[in-house]
PDB file of N, CA, C and O in Angstrom, chain B, residues numbered from 101:
ATOM      1  N   MET B 101     236.434  96.017  17.938  1.00  0.00           N
ATOM      2  CA  MET B 101     235.690  96.162  16.698  1.00  0.00           C
ATOM      3  C   MET B 101     235.892  94.877  15.894  1.00  0.00           C
ATOM      4  O   MET B 101     237.019  94.423  15.701  1.00  0.00           O
ATOM      5  N   ASP B 102     234.801  94.310  15.435  1.00  0.00           N
ATOM      6  CA  ASP B 102     234.915  93.095  14.636  1.00  0.00           C
ATOM      7  C   ASP B 102     235.077  93.451  13.155  1.00  0.00           C
ATOM      8  O   ASP B 102     235.009  94.619  12.773  1.00  0.00           O
ATOM      9  N   HIS B 103     235.291  92.422  12.332  1.00  0.00           N
ATOM     10  CA  HIS B 103     235.603  92.605  10.917  1.00  0.00           C
ATOM     11  C   HIS B 103     234.483  93.340  10.172  1.00  0.00           C
ATOM     12  O   HIS B 103     234.746  94.266   9.404  1.00  0.00           O
ATOM     13  N   LYS B 104     233.248  92.927  10.401  1.00  0.00           N
ATOM     14  CA  LYS B 104     232.118  93.536   9.702  1.00  0.00           C
ATOM     15  C   LYS B 104     231.969  95.011  10.087  1.00  0.00           C
ATOM     16  O   LYS B 104     231.717  95.856   9.228  1.00  0.00           O
ATOM     17  N   THR B 105     232.121  95.316  11.361  1.00  0.00           N
ATOM     18  CA  THR B 105     232.011  96.699  11.823  1.00  0.00           C
ATOM     19  C   THR B 105     233.117  97.550  11.207  1.00  0.00           C
ATOM     20  O   THR B 105     232.881  98.691  10.810  1.00  0.00           O
ATOM     21  N   LEU B 106     234.319  96.993  11.128  1.00  0.00           N
ATOM     22  CA  LEU B 106     235.434  97.699  10.509  1.00  0.00           C
ATOM     23  C   LEU B 106     235.135  98.012   9.047  1.00  0.00           C
ATOM     24  O   LEU B 106     235.345  99.136   8.592  1.00  0.00           O
ATOM     25  N   LEU B 107     234.644  97.016   8.312  1.00  0.00           N
ATOM     26  CA  LEU B 107     234.317  97.229   6.901  1.00  0.00           C
ATOM     27  C   LEU B 107     233.217  98.276   6.737  1.00  0.00           C
ATOM     28  O   LEU B 107     233.294  99.124   5.848  1.00  0.00           O
ATOM     29  N   ASP B 108     232.194  98.219   7.590  1.00  0.00           N
ATOM     30  CA  ASP B 108     231.112  99.205   7.524  1.00  0.00           C
ATOM     31  C   ASP B 108     231.624 100.612   7.807  1.00  0.00           C
ATOM     32  O   ASP B 108     231.208 101.565   7.147  1.00  0.00           O
ATOM     33  N   LYS B 109     232.513 100.753   8.772  1.00  0.00           N
ATOM     34  CA  LYS B 109     233.070 102.071   9.120  1.00  0.00           C
ATOM     35  C   LYS B 109     233.906 102.620   7.971  1.00  0.00           C
ATOM     36  O   LYS B 109     233.778 103.789   7.609  1.00  0.00           O
ATOM     37  N   ILE B 110     234.762 101.775   7.398  1.00  0.00           N
ATOM     38  CA  ILE B 110     235.590 102.219   6.269  1.00  0.00           C
ATOM     39  C   ILE B 110     234.700 102.608   5.095  1.00  0.00           C
ATOM     40  O   ILE B 110     234.948 103.611   4.426  1.00  0.00           O
ATOM     41  N   SER B 111     233.664 101.812   4.845  1.00  0.00           N
ATOM     42  CA  SER B 111     232.749 102.093   3.743  1.00  0.00           C
ATOM     43  C   SER B 111     232.022 103.422   3.941  1.00  0.00           C
ATOM     44  O   SER B 111     231.909 104.210   3.002  1.00  0.00           O
ATOM     45  N   SER B 112     231.534 103.675   5.143  1.00  0.00           N
ATOM     46  CA  SER B 112     230.810 104.928   5.387  1.00  0.00           C
ATOM     47  C   SER B 112     231.752 106.127   5.384  1.00  0.00           C
ATOM     48  O   SER B 112     231.372 107.201   4.918  1.00  0.00           O
ATOM     49  N   ASP B 113     232.975 105.967   5.895  1.00  0.00           N
ATOM     50  CA  ASP B 113     233.935 107.085   5.917  1.00  0.00           C
ATOM     51  C   ASP B 113     234.448 107.427   4.526  1.00  0.00           C
ATOM     52  O   ASP B 113     234.725 108.591   4.236  1.00  0.00           O
ATOM     53  N   SER B 114     234.578 106.417   3.656  1.00  0.00           N
ATOM     54  CA  SER B 114     235.166 106.653   2.337  1.00  0.00           C
ATOM     55  C   SER B 114     234.132 106.841   1.238  1.00  0.00           C
ATOM     56  O   SER B 114     234.436 107.404   0.186  1.00  0.00           O
ATOM     57  N   GLY B 115     232.910 106.371   1.476  1.00  0.00           N
ATOM     58  CA  GLY B 115     231.886 106.458   0.442  1.00  0.00           C
ATOM     59  C   GLY B 115     232.044 105.405  -0.638  1.00  0.00           C
ATOM     60  O   GLY B 115     231.432 105.507  -1.701  1.00  0.00           O
ATOM     61  N   ILE B 116     232.863 104.390  -0.374  1.00  0.00           N
ATOM     62  CA  ILE B 116     233.084 103.313  -1.334  1.00  0.00           C
ATOM     63  C   ILE B 116     232.178 102.143  -0.959  1.00  0.00           C
ATOM     64  O   ILE B 116     231.942 101.887   0.222  1.00  0.00           O
ATOM     65  N   ASP B 117     231.674 101.438  -1.965  1.00  0.00           N
ATOM     66  CA  ASP B 117     230.782 100.300  -1.780  1.00  0.00           C
ATOM     67  C   ASP B 117     231.410  99.256  -0.851  1.00  0.00           C
ATOM     68  O   ASP B 117     232.621  99.038  -0.885  1.00  0.00           O
ATOM     69  N   GLY B 118     230.581  98.613  -0.021  1.00  0.00           N
ATOM     70  CA  GLY B 118     231.046  97.627   0.949  1.00  0.00           C
ATOM     71  C   GLY B 118     231.757  96.440   0.335  1.00  0.00           C
ATOM     72  O   GLY B 118     232.731  95.943   0.901  1.00  0.00           O
ATOM     73  N   ASP B 119     231.278  95.967  -0.840  1.00  0.00           N
ATOM     74  CA  ASP B 119     231.940  94.836  -1.489  1.00  0.00           C
ATOM     75  C   ASP B 119     233.343  95.205  -1.952  1.00  0.00           C
ATOM     76  O   ASP B 119     234.269  94.399  -1.860  1.00  0.00           O
ATOM     77  N   GLU B 120     233.489  96.419  -2.446  1.00  0.00           N
ATOM     78  CA  GLU B 120     234.811  96.886  -2.891  1.00  0.00           C
ATOM     79  C   GLU B 120     235.752  97.023  -1.686  1.00  0.00           C
ATOM     80  O   GLU B 120     236.923  96.653  -1.767  1.00  0.00           O
ATOM     81  N   ILE B 121     235.239  97.553  -0.575  1.00  0.00           N
ATOM     82  CA  ILE B 121     236.041  97.670   0.653  1.00  0.00           C
ATOM     83  C   ILE B 121     236.480  96.283   1.119  1.00  0.00           C
ATOM     84  O   ILE B 121     237.624  96.104   1.538  1.00  0.00           O
ATOM     85  N   GLN B 122     235.585  95.306   1.050  1.00  0.00           N
ATOM     86  CA  GLN B 122     235.926  93.927   1.442  1.00  0.00           C
ATOM     87  C   GLN B 122     237.100  93.415   0.614  1.00  0.00           C
ATOM     88  O   GLN B 122     238.030  92.824   1.164  1.00  0.00           O
ATOM     89  N   ARG B 123     237.071  93.633  -0.692  1.00  0.00           N
ATOM     90  CA  ARG B 123     238.164  93.182  -1.567  1.00  0.00           C
ATOM     91  C   ARG B 123     239.468  93.918  -1.240  1.00  0.00           C
ATOM     92  O   ARG B 123     240.539  93.313  -1.225  1.00  0.00           O
ATOM     93  N   ILE B 124     239.371  95.219  -0.982  1.00  0.00           N
ATOM     94  CA  ILE B 124     240.567  96.007  -0.676  1.00  0.00           C
ATOM     95  C   ILE B 124     241.201  95.549   0.633  1.00  0.00           C
ATOM     96  O   ILE B 124     242.412  95.340   0.701  1.00  0.00           O
ATOM     97  N   VAL B 125     240.385  95.393   1.671  1.00  0.00           N
ATOM     98  CA  VAL B 125     240.909  94.978   2.977  1.00  0.00           C
ATOM     99  C   VAL B 125     241.502  93.572   2.895  1.00  0.00           C
ATOM    100  O   VAL B 125     242.559  93.310   3.468  1.00  0.00           O
ATOM    101  N   SER B 126     240.827  92.673   2.186  1.00  0.00           N
ATOM    102  CA  SER B 126     241.356  91.313   2.026  1.00  0.00           C
ATOM    103  C   SER B 126     242.690  91.321   1.285  1.00  0.00           C
ATOM    104  O   SER B 126     243.623  90.615   1.665  1.00  0.00           O
ATOM    105  N   ALA B 127     242.774  92.126   0.223  1.00  0.00           N
ATOM    106  CA  ALA B 127     244.023  92.222  -0.534  1.00  0.00           C
ATOM    107  C   ALA B 127     245.134  92.823   0.318  1.00  0.00           C
ATOM    108  O   ALA B 127     246.279  92.377   0.249  1.00  0.00           O
ATOM    109  N   LEU B 128     244.805  93.833   1.120  1.00  0.00           N
ATOM    110  CA  LEU B 128     245.789  94.463   1.997  1.00  0.00           C
ATOM    111  C   LEU B 128     246.331  93.464   3.014  1.00  0.00           C
ATOM    112  O   LEU B 128     247.543  93.353   3.200  1.00  0.00           O
ATOM    113  N   CYS B 129     245.436  92.743   3.666  1.00  0.00           N
ATOM    114  CA  CYS B 129     245.861  91.758   4.666  1.00  0.00           C
ATOM    115  C   CYS B 129     246.689  90.642   4.038  1.00  0.00           C
ATOM    116  O   CYS B 129     247.694  90.213   4.605  1.00  0.00           O
ATOM    117  N   PHE B 130     246.265  90.172   2.863  1.00  0.00           N
ATOM    118  CA  PHE B 130     247.004  89.122   2.175  1.00  0.00           C
ATOM    119  C   PHE B 130     248.401  89.610   1.800  1.00  0.00           C
ATOM    120  O   PHE B 130     249.381  88.885   1.978  1.00  0.00           O
ATOM    121  N   THR B 131     248.496  90.827   1.285  1.00  0.00           N
ATOM    122  CA  THR B 131     249.785  91.380   0.857  1.00  0.00           C
ATOM    123  C   THR B 131     250.723  91.586   2.044  1.00  0.00           C
ATOM    124  O   THR B 131     251.911  91.276   1.957  1.00  0.00           O
ATOM    125  N   ILE B 132     250.197  92.108   3.152  1.00  0.00           N
ATOM    126  CA  ILE B 132     251.023  92.276   4.348  1.00  0.00           C
ATOM    127  C   ILE B 132     251.531  90.916   4.817  1.00  0.00           C
ATOM    128  O   ILE B 132     252.703  90.778   5.170  1.00  0.00           O
ATOM    129  N   GLY B 133     250.658  89.914   4.822  1.00  0.00           N
ATOM    130  CA  GLY B 133     251.065  88.571   5.222  1.00  0.00           C
ATOM    131  C   GLY B 133     252.138  87.993   4.323  1.00  0.00           C
ATOM    132  O   GLY B 133     253.115  87.419   4.806  1.00  0.00           O
ATOM    133  N   GLU B 134     251.963  88.141   3.007  1.00  0.00           N
ATOM    134  CA  GLU B 134     252.950  87.631   2.056  1.00  0.00           C
ATOM    135  C   GLU B 134     254.301  88.328   2.234  1.00  0.00           C
ATOM    136  O   GLU B 134     255.345  87.677   2.200  1.00  0.00           O
ATOM    137  N   CYS B 135     254.282  89.635   2.423  1.00  0.00           N
ATOM    138  CA  CYS B 135     255.539  90.368   2.609  1.00  0.00           C
ATOM    139  C   CYS B 135     256.247  89.919   3.883  1.00  0.00           C
ATOM    140  O   CYS B 135     257.471  89.784   3.896  1.00  0.00           O
ATOM    141  N   CYS B 136     255.496  89.688   4.947  1.00  0.00           N
ATOM    142  CA  CYS B 136     256.101  89.237   6.194  1.00  0.00           C
ATOM    143  C   CYS B 136     256.682  87.830   6.045  1.00  0.00           C
ATOM    144  O   CYS B 136     257.737  87.535   6.605  1.00  0.00           O
ATOM    145  N   VAL B 137     256.003  86.962   5.296  1.00  0.00           N
ATOM    146  CA  VAL B 137     256.520  85.615   5.045  1.00  0.00           C
ATOM    147  C   VAL B 137     257.843  85.700   4.289  1.00  0.00           C
ATOM    148  O   VAL B 137     258.760  84.920   4.544  1.00  0.00           O
ATOM    149  N   GLU B 138     257.939  86.650   3.358  1.00  0.00           N
ATOM    150  CA  GLU B 138     259.169  86.841   2.579  1.00  0.00           C
ATOM    151  C   GLU B 138     260.205  87.663   3.341  1.00  0.00           C
ATOM    152  O   GLU B 138     261.274  87.966   2.811  1.00  0.00           O
ATOM    153  N   ARG B 139     259.888  88.023   4.582  1.00  0.00           N
ATOM    154  CA  ARG B 139     260.767  88.779   5.485  1.00  0.00           C
ATOM    155  C   ARG B 139     261.023  90.192   4.994  1.00  0.00           C
ATOM    156  O   ARG B 139     262.082  90.761   5.258  1.00  0.00           O
ATOM    157  N   ASP B 140     260.054  90.767   4.278  1.00  0.00           N
ATOM    158  CA  ASP B 140     260.100  92.171   3.899  1.00  0.00           C
ATOM    159  C   ASP B 140     259.280  92.961   4.912  1.00  0.00           C
ATOM    160  O   ASP B 140     258.204  92.522   5.319  1.00  0.00           O
ATOM    161  N   ALA B 141     259.778  94.114   5.317  1.00  0.00           N
ATOM    162  CA  ALA B 141     259.027  94.979   6.219  1.00  0.00           C
ATOM    163  C   ALA B 141     257.967  95.729   5.421  1.00  0.00           C
ATOM    164  O   ALA B 141     258.202  96.110   4.274  1.00  0.00           O
ATOM    165  N   VAL B 142     256.804  95.940   6.023  1.00  0.00           N
ATOM    166  CA  VAL B 142     255.728  96.705   5.407  1.00  0.00           C
ATOM    167  C   VAL B 142     255.533  97.963   6.239  1.00  0.00           C
ATOM    168  O   VAL B 142     255.163  97.889   7.411  1.00  0.00           O
ATOM    169  N   VAL B 143     255.783  99.124   5.627  1.00  0.00           N
ATOM    170  CA  VAL B 143     255.666 100.397   6.329  1.00  0.00           C
ATOM    171  C   VAL B 143     254.432 101.122   5.819  1.00  0.00           C
ATOM    172  O   VAL B 143     254.286 101.349   4.618  1.00  0.00           O
ATOM    173  N   ILE B 144     253.539 101.486   6.743  1.00  0.00           N
ATOM    174  CA  ILE B 144     252.361 102.274   6.410  1.00  0.00           C
ATOM    175  C   ILE B 144     252.535 103.619   7.113  1.00  0.00           C
ATOM    176  O   ILE B 144     252.378 103.703   8.331  1.00  0.00           O
ATOM    177  N   PRO B 145     252.860 104.680   6.352  1.00  0.00           N
ATOM    178  CA  PRO B 145     253.118 105.986   6.968  1.00  0.00           C
ATOM    179  C   PRO B 145     251.942 106.447   7.825  1.00  0.00           C
ATOM    180  O   PRO B 145     250.785 106.351   7.417  1.00  0.00           O
ATOM    181  N   GLY B 146     252.253 106.941   9.004  1.00  0.00           N
ATOM    182  CA  GLY B 146     251.237 107.424   9.922  1.00  0.00           C
ATOM    183  C   GLY B 146     250.591 106.320  10.739  1.00  0.00           C
ATOM    184  O   GLY B 146     249.797 106.600  11.637  1.00  0.00           O
ATOM    185  N   PHE B 147     250.920 105.071  10.441  1.00  0.00           N
ATOM    186  CA  PHE B 147     250.339 103.948  11.182  1.00  0.00           C
ATOM    187  C   PHE B 147     251.413 103.105  11.854  1.00  0.00           C
ATOM    188  O   PHE B 147     251.413 102.960  13.077  1.00  0.00           O
ATOM    189  N   GLY B 148     252.337 102.543  11.059  1.00  0.00           N
ATOM    190  CA  GLY B 148     253.397 101.753  11.663  1.00  0.00           C
ATOM    191  C   GLY B 148     254.037 100.795  10.689  1.00  0.00           C
ATOM    192  O   GLY B 148     253.839 100.879   9.477  1.00  0.00           O
ATOM    193  N   GLN B 149     254.813  99.877  11.249  1.00  0.00           N
ATOM    194  CA  GLN B 149     255.594  98.940  10.435  1.00  0.00           C
ATOM    195  C   GLN B 149     255.369  97.512  10.920  1.00  0.00           C
ATOM    196  O   GLN B 149     255.468  97.224  12.113  1.00  0.00           O
ATOM    197  N   PHE B 150     255.063  96.621   9.973  1.00  0.00           N
ATOM    198  CA  PHE B 150     254.950  95.193  10.234  1.00  0.00           C
ATOM    199  C   PHE B 150     256.231  94.542   9.741  1.00  0.00           C
ATOM    200  O   PHE B 150     256.742  94.871   8.670  1.00  0.00           O
ATOM    201  N   GLU B 151     256.746  93.605  10.548  1.00  0.00           N
ATOM    202  CA  GLU B 151     258.005  92.975  10.164  1.00  0.00           C
ATOM    203  C   GLU B 151     258.116  91.605  10.829  1.00  0.00           C
ATOM    204  O   GLU B 151     257.758  91.446  11.996  1.00  0.00           O
ATOM    205  N   ALA B 152     258.610  90.626  10.089  1.00  0.00           N
ATOM    206  CA  ALA B 152     258.897  89.307  10.656  1.00  0.00           C
ATOM    207  C   ALA B 152     260.336  89.329  11.149  1.00  0.00           C
ATOM    208  O   ALA B 152     261.255  89.703  10.421  1.00  0.00           O
ATOM    209  N   ARG B 153     260.512  88.923  12.396  1.00  0.00           N
ATOM    210  CA  ARG B 153     261.852  88.896  12.978  1.00  0.00           C
ATOM    211  C   ARG B 153     262.149  87.490  13.499  1.00  0.00           C
ATOM    212  O   ARG B 153     261.253  86.749  13.903  1.00  0.00           O
ATOM    213  N   LYS B 154     263.416  87.160  13.474  1.00  0.00           N
ATOM    214  CA  LYS B 154     263.824  85.856  13.981  1.00  0.00           C
ATOM    215  C   LYS B 154     264.084  85.978  15.475  1.00  0.00           C
ATOM    216  O   LYS B 154     264.889  86.802  15.910  1.00  0.00           O
ATOM    217  N   ARG B 155     263.398  85.154  16.254  1.00  0.00           N
ATOM    218  CA  ARG B 155     263.643  85.099  17.686  1.00  0.00           C
ATOM    219  C   ARG B 155     264.656  83.979  17.916  1.00  0.00           C
ATOM    220  O   ARG B 155     264.434  82.841  17.502  1.00  0.00           O
ATOM    221  N   MET B 156     265.736  84.296  18.558  1.00  0.00           N
ATOM    222  CA  MET B 156     266.805  83.331  18.782  1.00  0.00           C
ATOM    223  C   MET B 156     266.348  82.246  19.758  1.00  0.00           C
ATOM    224  O   MET B 156     265.402  82.435  20.523  1.00  0.00           O
ATOM    225  N   GLU B 157     267.042  81.104  19.713  1.00  0.00           N
ATOM    226  CA  GLU B 157     266.705  80.059  20.664  1.00  0.00           C
ATOM    227  C   GLU B 157     267.049  80.549  22.068  1.00  0.00           C
ATOM    228  O   GLU B 157     267.957  81.359  22.256  1.00  0.00           O
ATOM    229  N   ARG B 158     266.304  80.041  23.046  1.00  0.00           N
ATOM    230  CA  ARG B 158     266.502  80.503  24.412  1.00  0.00           C
ATOM    231  C   ARG B 158     266.111  79.402  25.377  1.00  0.00           C
ATOM    232  O   ARG B 158     265.414  78.451  25.025  1.00  0.00           O
ATOM    233  N   ILE B 159     266.574  79.558  26.588  1.00  0.00           N
ATOM    234  CA  ILE B 159     266.243  78.604  27.636  1.00  0.00           C
ATOM    235  C   ILE B 159     265.189  79.244  28.530  1.00  0.00           C
ATOM    236  O   ILE B 159     265.344  80.380  28.979  1.00  0.00           O
ATOM    237  N   VAL B 160     264.109  78.496  28.785  1.00  0.00           N
ATOM    238  CA  VAL B 160     263.044  78.967  29.666  1.00  0.00           C
ATOM    239  C   VAL B 160     262.882  77.969  30.801  1.00  0.00           C
ATOM    240  O   VAL B 160     263.327  76.825  30.709  1.00  0.00           O
ATOM    241  N   ILE B 161     262.251  78.411  31.855  1.00  0.00           N
ATOM    242  CA  ILE B 161     262.003  77.543  33.000  1.00  0.00           C
ATOM    243  C   ILE B 161     260.501  77.314  33.108  1.00  0.00           C
ATOM    244  O   ILE B 161     259.723  78.265  33.189  1.00  0.00           O
ATOM    245  N   HIS B 162     260.100  76.047  33.110  1.00  0.00           N
ATOM    246  CA  HIS B 162     258.689  75.691  33.254  1.00  0.00           C
ATOM    247  C   HIS B 162     258.243  76.122  34.655  1.00  0.00           C
ATOM    248  O   HIS B 162     258.852  75.703  35.639  1.00  0.00           O
ATOM    249  N   PRO B 163     257.196  76.947  34.772  1.00  0.00           N
ATOM    250  CA  PRO B 163     256.835  77.519  36.070  1.00  0.00           C
ATOM    251  C   PRO B 163     256.409  76.506  37.125  1.00  0.00           C
ATOM    252  O   PRO B 163     256.687  76.706  38.308  1.00  0.00           O
ATOM    253  N   SER B 164     255.747  75.433  36.736  1.00  0.00           N
ATOM    254  CA  SER B 164     255.273  74.511  37.769  1.00  0.00           C
ATOM    255  C   SER B 164     256.286  73.426  38.126  1.00  0.00           C
ATOM    256  O   SER B 164     256.283  72.935  39.255  1.00  0.00           O
ATOM    257  N   THR B 165     257.151  73.042  37.190  1.00  0.00           N
ATOM    258  CA  THR B 165     258.105  71.961  37.477  1.00  0.00           C
ATOM    259  C   THR B 165     259.515  72.468  37.724  1.00  0.00           C
ATOM    260  O   THR B 165     260.330  71.762  38.316  1.00  0.00           O
ATOM    261  N   GLY B 166     259.813  73.682  37.278  1.00  0.00           N
ATOM    262  CA  GLY B 166     261.161  74.209  37.418  1.00  0.00           C
ATOM    263  C   GLY B 166     262.125  73.643  36.388  1.00  0.00           C
ATOM    264  O   GLY B 166     263.318  73.944  36.422  1.00  0.00           O
ATOM    265  N   GLU B 167     261.617  72.824  35.472  1.00  0.00           N
ATOM    266  CA  GLU B 167     262.446  72.201  34.445  1.00  0.00           C
ATOM    267  C   GLU B 167     262.909  73.253  33.432  1.00  0.00           C
ATOM    268  O   GLU B 167     262.135  74.116  33.017  1.00  0.00           O
ATOM    269  N   ARG B 168     264.173  73.166  33.047  1.00  0.00           N
ATOM    270  CA  ARG B 168     264.724  74.073  32.040  1.00  0.00           C
ATOM    271  C   ARG B 168     264.488  73.476  30.658  1.00  0.00           C
ATOM    272  O   ARG B 168     264.799  72.310  30.417  1.00  0.00           O
ATOM    273  N   LEU B 169     263.932  74.285  29.746  1.00  0.00           N
ATOM    274  CA  LEU B 169     263.612  73.822  28.405  1.00  0.00           C
ATOM    275  C   LEU B 169     264.274  74.721  27.371  1.00  0.00           C
ATOM    276  O   LEU B 169     264.407  75.928  27.575  1.00  0.00           O
ATOM    277  N   LEU B 170     264.688  74.120  26.259  1.00  0.00           N
ATOM    278  CA  LEU B 170     265.266  74.884  25.166  1.00  0.00           C
ATOM    279  C   LEU B 170     264.155  75.166  24.154  1.00  0.00           C
ATOM    280  O   LEU B 170     263.563  74.243  23.595  1.00  0.00           O
ATOM    281  N   VAL B 171     263.883  76.438  23.930  1.00  0.00           N
ATOM    282  CA  VAL B 171     262.874  76.846  22.944  1.00  0.00           C
ATOM    283  C   VAL B 171     263.623  77.111  21.641  1.00  0.00           C
ATOM    284  O   VAL B 171     264.543  77.929  21.620  1.00  0.00           O
ATOM    285  N   PRO B 172     263.248  76.438  20.557  1.00  0.00           N
ATOM    286  CA  PRO B 172     263.966  76.617  19.292  1.00  0.00           C
ATOM    287  C   PRO B 172     263.729  78.005  18.687  1.00  0.00           C
ATOM    288  O   PRO B 172     262.767  78.683  19.048  1.00  0.00           O
ATOM    289  N   PRO B 173     264.601  78.427  17.771  1.00  0.00           N
ATOM    290  CA  PRO B 173     264.391  79.726  17.126  1.00  0.00           C
ATOM    291  C   PRO B 173     263.143  79.690  16.248  1.00  0.00           C
ATOM    292  O   PRO B 173     262.767  78.639  15.728  1.00  0.00           O
ATOM    293  N   LYS B 174     262.507  80.850  16.090  1.00  0.00           N
ATOM    294  CA  LYS B 174     261.329  80.920  15.234  1.00  0.00           C
ATOM    295  C   LYS B 174     261.132  82.354  14.758  1.00  0.00           C
ATOM    296  O   LYS B 174     261.694  83.299  15.311  1.00  0.00           O
ATOM    297  N   LEU B 175     260.317  82.486  13.715  1.00  0.00           N
ATOM    298  CA  LEU B 175     259.963  83.804  13.217  1.00  0.00           C
ATOM    299  C   LEU B 175     258.718  84.291  13.953  1.00  0.00           C
ATOM    300  O   LEU B 175     257.763  83.539  14.144  1.00  0.00           O
ATOM    301  N   VAL B 176     258.742  85.550  14.362  1.00  0.00           N
ATOM    302  CA  VAL B 176     257.593  86.160  15.019  1.00  0.00           C
ATOM    303  C   VAL B 176     257.243  87.449  14.293  1.00  0.00           C
ATOM    304  O   VAL B 176     258.119  88.124  13.753  1.00  0.00           O
ATOM    305  N   LEU B 177     255.974  87.783  14.283  1.00  0.00           N
ATOM    306  CA  LEU B 177     255.512  89.016  13.649  1.00  0.00           C
ATOM    307  C   LEU B 177     255.621  90.149  14.658  1.00  0.00           C
ATOM    308  O   LEU B 177     255.189  90.020  15.804  1.00  0.00           O
ATOM    309  N   ASN B 178     256.198  91.247  14.224  1.00  0.00           N
ATOM    310  CA  ASN B 178     256.386  92.400  15.085  1.00  0.00           C
ATOM    311  C   ASN B 178     255.697  93.613  14.449  1.00  0.00           C
ATOM    312  O   ASN B 178     255.775  93.813  13.237  1.00  0.00           O
ATOM    313  N   PHE B 179     255.032  94.409  15.267  1.00  0.00           N
ATOM    314  CA  PHE B 179     254.440  95.660  14.803  1.00  0.00           C
ATOM    315  C   PHE B 179     255.035  96.787  15.610  1.00  0.00           C
ATOM    316  O   PHE B 179     255.029  96.748  16.840  1.00  0.00           O
ATOM    317  N   ARG B 180     255.552  97.799  14.921  1.00  0.00           N
ATOM    318  CA  ARG B 180     256.097  98.975  15.585  1.00  0.00           C
ATOM    319  C   ARG B 180     255.256 100.170  15.157  1.00  0.00           C
ATOM    320  O   ARG B 180     255.301 100.560  13.991  1.00  0.00           O
ATOM    321  N   PRO B 181     254.488 100.763  16.074  1.00  0.00           N
ATOM    322  CA  PRO B 181     253.625 101.888  15.700  1.00  0.00           C
ATOM    323  C   PRO B 181     254.449 103.121  15.344  1.00  0.00           C
ATOM    324  O   PRO B 181     255.556 103.317  15.845  1.00  0.00           O
ATOM    325  N   SER B 182     253.877 103.953  14.461  1.00  0.00           N
ATOM    326  CA  SER B 182     254.553 105.184  14.068  1.00  0.00           C
ATOM    327  C   SER B 182     254.441 106.212  15.188  1.00  0.00           C
ATOM    328  O   SER B 182     253.650 106.046  16.117  1.00  0.00           O
ATOM    329  N   GLY B 183     255.222 107.253  15.096  1.00  0.00           N
ATOM    330  CA  GLY B 183     255.163 108.333  16.066  1.00  0.00           C
ATOM    331  C   GLY B 183     253.807 109.015  16.082  1.00  0.00           C
ATOM    332  O   GLY B 183     253.322 109.424  17.136  1.00  0.00           O
ATOM    333  N   VAL B 184     253.191 109.136  14.902  1.00  0.00           N
ATOM    334  CA  VAL B 184     251.862 109.753  14.805  1.00  0.00           C
ATOM    335  C   VAL B 184     250.843 108.933  15.584  1.00  0.00           C
ATOM    336  O   VAL B 184     250.054 109.490  16.346  1.00  0.00           O
ATOM    337  N   LEU B 185     250.851 107.616  15.402  1.00  0.00           N
ATOM    338  CA  LEU B 185     249.914 106.749  16.112  1.00  0.00           C
ATOM    339  C   LEU B 185     250.185 106.779  17.614  1.00  0.00           C
ATOM    340  O   LEU B 185     249.251 106.822  18.414  1.00  0.00           O
ATOM    341  N   LYS B 186     251.449 106.755  17.993  1.00  0.00           N
ATOM    342  CA  LYS B 186     251.803 106.819  19.411  1.00  0.00           C
ATOM    343  C   LYS B 186     251.292 108.102  20.051  1.00  0.00           C
ATOM    344  O   LYS B 186     250.780 108.084  21.170  1.00  0.00           O
ATOM    345  N   SER B 187     251.432 109.220  19.335  1.00  0.00           N
ATOM    346  CA  SER B 187     250.997 110.502  19.903  1.00  0.00           C
ATOM    347  C   SER B 187     249.481 110.566  20.058  1.00  0.00           C
ATOM    348  O   SER B 187     248.981 111.278  20.930  1.00  0.00           O
ATOM    349  N   LYS B 188     248.744 109.833  19.226  1.00  0.00           N
ATOM    350  CA  LYS B 188     247.285 109.784  19.368  1.00  0.00           C
ATOM    351  C   LYS B 188     246.871 108.913  20.548  1.00  0.00           C
ATOM    352  O   LYS B 188     245.836 109.157  21.168  1.00  0.00           O
ATOM    353  N   ILE B 189     247.673 107.902  20.860  1.00  0.00           N
ATOM    354  CA  ILE B 189     247.334 106.967  21.924  1.00  0.00           C
ATOM    355  C   ILE B 189     247.823 107.449  23.283  1.00  0.00           C
ATOM    356  O   ILE B 189     247.186 107.152  24.294  1.00  0.00           O
ATOM    357  N   GLU B 190     248.919 108.175  23.344  1.00  0.00           N
ATOM    358  CA  GLU B 190     249.499 108.611  24.611  1.00  0.00           C
ATOM    359  C   GLU B 190     248.531 109.339  25.527  1.00  0.00           C
ATOM    360  O   GLU B 190     248.537 109.062  26.726  1.00  0.00           O
ATOM    361  N   PRO B 191     247.686 110.267  25.032  1.00  0.00           N
ATOM    362  CA  PRO B 191     246.755 110.919  25.959  1.00  0.00           C
ATOM    363  C   PRO B 191     245.816 109.926  26.645  1.00  0.00           C
ATOM    364  O   PRO B 191     245.315 110.205  27.734  1.00  0.00           O
ATOM    365  N   LEU B 192     245.576 108.783  26.029  1.00  0.00           N
ATOM    366  CA  LEU B 192     244.703 107.777  26.625  1.00  0.00           C
ATOM    367  C   LEU B 192     245.373 107.078  27.804  1.00  0.00           C
ATOM    368  O   LEU B 192     244.684 106.498  28.644  1.00  0.00           O
ATOM    369  N   ASP B 193     246.714 107.124  27.884  1.00  0.00           N
ATOM    370  CA  ASP B 193     247.433 106.492  28.997  1.00  0.00           C
ATOM    371  C   ASP B 193     247.067 107.125  30.326  1.00  0.00           C
ATOM    372  O   ASP B 193     247.109 106.455  31.358  1.00  0.00           O
ATOM    373  N   ASN B 194     246.709 108.408  30.324  1.00  0.00           N
ATOM    374  CA  ASN B 194     246.420 109.126  31.544  1.00  0.00           C
ATOM    375  C   ASN B 194     245.011 108.870  32.059  1.00  0.00           C
ATOM    376  O   ASN B 194     244.703 109.220  33.199  1.00  0.00           O
ATOM    377  N   GLU B 195     244.152 108.269  31.248  1.00  0.00           N
ATOM    378  CA  GLU B 195     242.791 107.986  31.674  1.00  0.00           C
ATOM    379  C   GLU B 195     242.771 106.781  32.606  1.00  0.00           C
ATOM    380  O   GLU B 195     243.552 105.845  32.438  1.00  0.00           O
ATOM    381  N   VAL B 196     241.887 106.809  33.577  1.00  0.00           N
ATOM    382  CA  VAL B 196     241.727 105.694  34.503  1.00  0.00           C
ATOM    383  C   VAL B 196     240.805 104.678  33.865  1.00  0.00           C
ATOM    384  O   VAL B 196     239.720 105.003  33.384  1.00  0.00           O
ATOM    385  N   VAL B 197     241.268 103.432  33.872  1.00  0.00           N
ATOM    386  CA  VAL B 197     240.476 102.363  33.246  1.00  0.00           C
ATOM    387  C   VAL B 197     239.546 101.755  34.249  1.00  0.00           C
ATOM    388  O   VAL B 197     238.794 100.838  33.917  1.00  0.00           O
TER     389      VAL B 197
END
């Protein structure tokens, strides 16, 4: 689903004007991003948790040369889905793709 389709779906489901939905979604995304930059976790009940975590430095092996490289530590964005979201997705695991 692309951005415009998402906004249209939210607008039709909520009955709120599309321009207002655009502002709300933009503010939500901006706020989640700012909180993650500040290393605060963002918990959305029934959906999940966004969190910036520090990935420690590690040694990797370049697949084609076999050379060992040191990857420096960095912050990565992590999403952990809630139990409610997981339970909605689990029945889809049994379907053949």
